[in-house]
TIKOLTOR-982908 format. One record per residue: residue number from 1; residue in one letter; x negated, y, z of N, C-alpha, C in turn. Coordinates in Angstrom, 3 decimals, always signed. Layout:
N
NUM/A/X/Y/Z/X/Y/Z/X/Y/Z
...
END
This chain:
100
1/M/-103.676/+46.456/+116.278/-102.321/+46.411/+116.735/-102.323/+46.563/+118.253
2/E/-101.496/+47.433/+118.777/-101.425/+47.645/+120.213/-100.590/+46.546/+120.863
3/F/-101.021/+46.129/+122.034/-100.323/+45.084/+122.771/-99.999/+45.627/+124.149
4/P/-98.716/+45.878/+124.462/-98.370/+46.555/+125.721/-98.713/+45.778/+126.979
5/Y/-98.898/+44.478/+126.881/-99.184/+43.668/+128.056/-100.630/+43.182/+128.050
6/K/-101.536/+44.045/+127.580/-102.941/+43.676/+127.406/-103.566/+43.165/+128.705
7/V/-103.338/+43.842/+129.808/-103.941/+43.437/+131.081/-103.426/+42.069/+131.499
8/A/-102.133/+41.841/+131.379/-101.575/+40.535/+131.738/-102.169/+39.433/+130.867
9/M/-102.347/+39.697/+129.594/-102.913/+38.694/+128.700/-104.376/+38.437/+129.043
10/E/-105.134/+39.494/+129.368/-106.532/+39.301/+129.767/-106.613/+38.449/+131.028
11/D/-105.729/+38.705/+131.990/-105.694/+37.892/+133.205/-105.379/+36.436/+132.871
12/F/-104.438/+36.233/+131.978/-104.062/+34.889/+131.551/-105.247/+34.163/+130.934
13/L/-105.985/+34.840/+130.083/-107.128/+34.225/+129.433/-108.237/+33.908/+130.425
14/E/-108.418/+34.771/+131.419/-109.468/+34.548/+132.407/-109.132/+33.390/+133.352
15/T/-107.855/+33.115/+133.597/-107.505/+32.022/+134.505/-107.708/+30.666/+133.856
16/G/-107.931/+30.641/+132.573/-108.223/+29.390/+131.890/-107.005/+28.777/+131.242
17/I/-106.948/+28.888/+129.949/-105.874/+28.233/+129.223/-106.208/+26.755/+129.170
18/R/-105.293/+25.933/+129.580/-105.533/+24.501/+129.582/-104.866/+23.857/+128.378
19/A/-104.912/+24.557/+127.266/-104.340/+24.025/+126.035/-105.181/+24.511/+124.873
20/Q/-105.188/+23.746/+123.829/-105.886/+24.119/+122.609/-104.886/+24.017/+121.473
21/G/-105.055/+24.882/+120.488/-104.118/+24.867/+119.380/-104.804/+24.886/+118.039
22/N/-104.038/+24.608/+117.044/-104.493/+24.648/+115.670/-103.410/+25.389/+114.894
23/S/-103.789/+26.351/+114.065/-102.767/+27.095/+113.351/-103.175/+27.360/+111.909
24/R/-102.182/+27.580/+111.091/-102.350/+27.990/+109.697/-101.445/+29.178/+109.476
25/V/-101.915/+30.161/+108.702/-101.137/+31.373/+108.464/-101.133/+31.707/+106.984
26/K/-99.974/+32.091/+106.485/-99.841/+32.593/+105.119/-99.210/+33.971/+105.221
27/V/-99.867/+34.997/+104.666/-99.364/+36.370/+104.720/-98.986/+36.810/+103.314
28/T/-97.800/+37.394/+103.185/-97.333/+37.934/+101.914/-97.024/+39.408/+102.104
29/I/-97.644/+40.270/+101.308/-97.398/+41.712/+101.384/-96.480/+42.097/+100.225
30/A/-95.412/+42.822/+100.529/-94.446/+43.229/+99.509/-95.092/+44.183/+98.514
31/D/-94.492/+44.266/+97.331/-95.017/+45.125/+96.272/-95.121/+46.589/+96.684
32/D/-94.260/+47.031/+97.591/-94.302/+48.437/+98.003/-95.442/+48.737/+98.975
33/G/-96.127/+47.703/+99.505/-97.233/+47.898/+100.432/-96.814/+48.381/+101.808
34/E/-95.514/+48.399/+102.062/-95.014/+48.914/+103.342/-94.494/+47.822/+104.265
35/T/-94.277/+46.633/+103.736/-93.796/+45.524/+104.554/-94.612/+44.273/+104.244
36/A/-94.664/+43.387/+105.210/-95.375/+42.120/+105.020/-94.679/+41.053/+105.844
37/R/-94.891/+39.811/+105.441/-94.346/+38.669/+106.177/-95.457/+37.638/+106.328
38/A/-95.578/+37.096/+107.531/-96.541/+36.030/+107.796/-95.770/+34.811/+108.282
39/R/-96.151/+33.668/+107.767/-95.608/+32.397/+108.246/-96.767/+31.642/+108.889
40/S/-96.611/+31.329/+110.144/-97.658/+30.644/+110.903/-97.134/+29.292/+111.365
41/Y/-98.012/+28.318/+111.337/-97.673/+26.978/+111.807/-98.692/+26.609/+112.874
42/V/-98.208/+26.110/+114.001/-99.099/+25.864/+115.121/-98.777/+24.536/+115.801
43/T/-99.840/+23.881/+116.268/-99.715/+22.709/+117.128/-100.555/+22.990/+118.368
44/V/-99.958/+22.863/+119.533/-100.663/+23.109/+120.791/-100.800/+21.780/+121.527
45/Y/-102.045/+21.461/+121.883/-102.351/+20.254/+122.653/-102.767/+20.665/+124.054
46/Q/-102.491/+19.819/+125.027/-102.887/+20.115/+126.399/-103.357/+18.849/+127.087
47/A/-104.375/+19.007/+127.944/-104.849/+17.920/+128.794/-105.379/+18.518/+130.087
48/L/-105.105/+17.859/+131.179/-105.620/+18.228/+132.496/-106.138/+16.947/+133.140
49/P/-106.878/+17.057/+134.222/-107.378/+15.841/+134.858/-106.268/+14.832/+135.186
50/D/-105.097/+15.328/+135.546/-103.983/+14.438/+135.875/-102.840/+14.521/+134.854
51/F/-103.162/+14.981/+133.644/-102.154/+15.172/+132.591/-102.793/+14.748/+131.269
52/P/-102.388/+13.609/+130.699/-103.065/+13.095/+129.507/-102.915/+14.018/+128.294
53/L/-103.905/+13.961/+127.417/-103.877/+14.751/+126.189/-102.612/+14.449/+125.402
54/Q/-101.909/+15.527/+125.047/-100.690/+15.368/+124.274/-100.306/+16.676/+123.595
55/A/-99.584/+16.549/+122.494/-99.022/+17.735/+121.847/-97.877/+18.222/+122.724
56/I/-97.888/+19.518/+123.047/-96.808/+20.067/+123.867/-95.920/+21.019/+123.075
57/F/-96.394/+21.445/+121.906/-95.567/+22.315/+121.062/-96.028/+22.201/+119.623
58/I/-95.088/+21.996/+118.733/-95.348/+22.043/+117.295/-94.256/+22.930/+116.715
59/G/-94.661/+23.905/+115.961/-93.665/+24.803/+115.396/-94.302/+25.881/+114.570
60/G/-93.599/+26.964/+114.465/-94.112/+28.058/+113.660/-93.479/+29.377/+114.040
61/Y/-93.945/+30.398/+113.370/-93.424/+31.748/+113.555/-93.225/+32.373/+112.188
62/I/-92.196/+33.161/+112.076/-92.009/+34.014/+110.910/-92.106/+35.436/+111.438
63/D/-93.165/+36.120/+111.057/-93.422/+37.472/+111.539/-93.230/+38.474/+110.408
64/D/-92.482/+39.525/+110.692/-92.319/+40.624/+109.750/-93.078/+41.828/+110.288
65/F/-93.714/+42.559/+109.380/-94.521/+43.726/+109.733/-94.092/+44.914/+108.886
66/V/-94.327/+46.102/+109.422/-94.139/+47.336/+108.665/-95.411/+48.154/+108.785
67/N/-95.697/+48.900/+107.754/-96.862/+49.780/+107.733/-96.398/+51.161/+108.189
68/V/-96.893/+51.607/+109.348/-96.524/+52.903/+109.914/-97.772/+53.771/+109.942
69/D/-97.802/+54.770/+109.095/-98.944/+55.692/+109.022/-100.267/+54.946/+108.860
70/G/-100.262/+53.920/+108.028/-101.489/+53.178/+107.731/-101.830/+52.074/+108.712
71/A/-100.993/+51.871/+109.745/-101.240/+50.815/+110.732/-100.102/+49.793/+110.665
72/W/-100.456/+48.516/+110.622/-99.445/+47.460/+110.570/-98.909/+47.182/+111.961
73/R/-97.585/+47.102/+112.083/-96.905/+46.856/+113.358/-95.903/+45.712/+113.179
74/F/-95.744/+44.917/+114.239/-94.695/+43.903/+114.223/-93.338/+44.597/+114.143
75/S/-92.448/+44.082/+113.323/-91.064/+44.562/+113.340/-90.120/+43.461/+113.815
76/Q/-90.534/+42.210/+113.647/-89.700/+41.096/+114.104/-90.541/+39.827/+114.172
77/R/-90.241/+38.982/+115.158/-90.873/+37.660/+115.253/-89.783/+36.630/+115.524
78/Q/-89.791/+35.583/+114.720/-88.845/+34.488/+114.907/-89.653/+33.220/+115.176
79/A/-89.426/+32.605/+116.329/-90.076/+31.340/+116.654/-89.237/+30.202/+116.089
80/V/-89.928/+29.230/+115.516/-89.253/+28.079/+114.918/-89.872/+26.814/+115.519
81/P/-89.295/+26.297/+116.621/-89.849/+25.082/+117.224/-89.419/+23.846/+116.448
82/Y/-90.386/+22.968/+116.170/-90.093/+21.686/+115.549/-90.122/+20.578/+116.605
83/F/-91.014/+20.734/+117.579/-91.159/+19.758/+118.652/-91.595/+20.502/+119.904
84/V/-90.920/+20.250/+121.014/-91.312/+20.824/+122.299/-91.478/+19.657/+123.262
85/G/-92.701/+19.510/+123.764/-93.004/+18.424/+124.680/-92.910/+18.871/+126.128
86/D/-93.721/+18.257/+126.969/-93.730/+18.537/+128.401/-94.489/+19.840/+128.657
87/L/-93.757/+20.910/+128.915/-94.364/+22.221/+129.183/-94.478/+22.509/+130.676
88/S/-94.222/+21.517/+131.505/-94.184/+21.745/+132.950/-95.509/+22.220/+133.519
89/R/-96.611/+21.941/+132.846/-97.917/+22.339/+133.362/-98.560/+23.445/+132.525
90/H/-97.874/+23.924/+131.522/-98.455/+24.896/+130.598/-98.323/+26.306/+131.150
91/A/-99.455/+26.929/+131.408/-99.522/+28.336/+131.830/-98.758/+28.617/+133.118
92/R/-98.637/+27.624/+133.974/-97.824/+27.856/+135.163/-98.436/+28.899/+136.096
93/E/-99.769/+28.974/+136.203/-100.382/+29.986/+137.058/-100.085/+31.371/+136.539
94/F/-100.173/+31.554/+135.221/-99.892/+32.858/+134.610/-98.414/+33.212/+134.805
95/L/-97.526/+32.289/+134.568/-96.108/+32.578/+134.694/-95.752/+32.914/+136.127
96/A/-96.357/+32.209/+137.086/-96.089/+32.494/+138.504/-96.576/+33.892/+138.878
97/S/-97.726/+34.304/+138.328/-98.271/+35.619/+138.688/-97.473/+36.758/+138.086
98/T/-96.748/+36.515/+137.001/-95.988/+37.595/+136.376/-94.562/+37.663/+136.897
99/A/-94.154/+36.699/+137.727/-92.778/+36.668/+138.240/-92.581/+37.578/+139.436
100/E/-93.657/+38.195/+139.916/-93.557/+39.032/+141.124/-92.772/+40.295/+140.869
END
């Protein structure tokens, strides 16, 4: 799957993600083989030297895909937050670098 912001994401990963997550995914492919739906559930934990370990996001995604010439592509993503904690320290270096 192509990702248009590949360089930005690589930079983000190199600066050090200060969060860890756990996820579960269920994928259902339609009978026609041309569409699929994935339901993902994720919990993201974060800790820093001056920020105690805590869950900062619990939620999920409903992703729809289409098969275009044999390649699966996102057609829609819906975020479903169940809990949003203190995000004040999450990815702030990455977000600051992309605001230019």
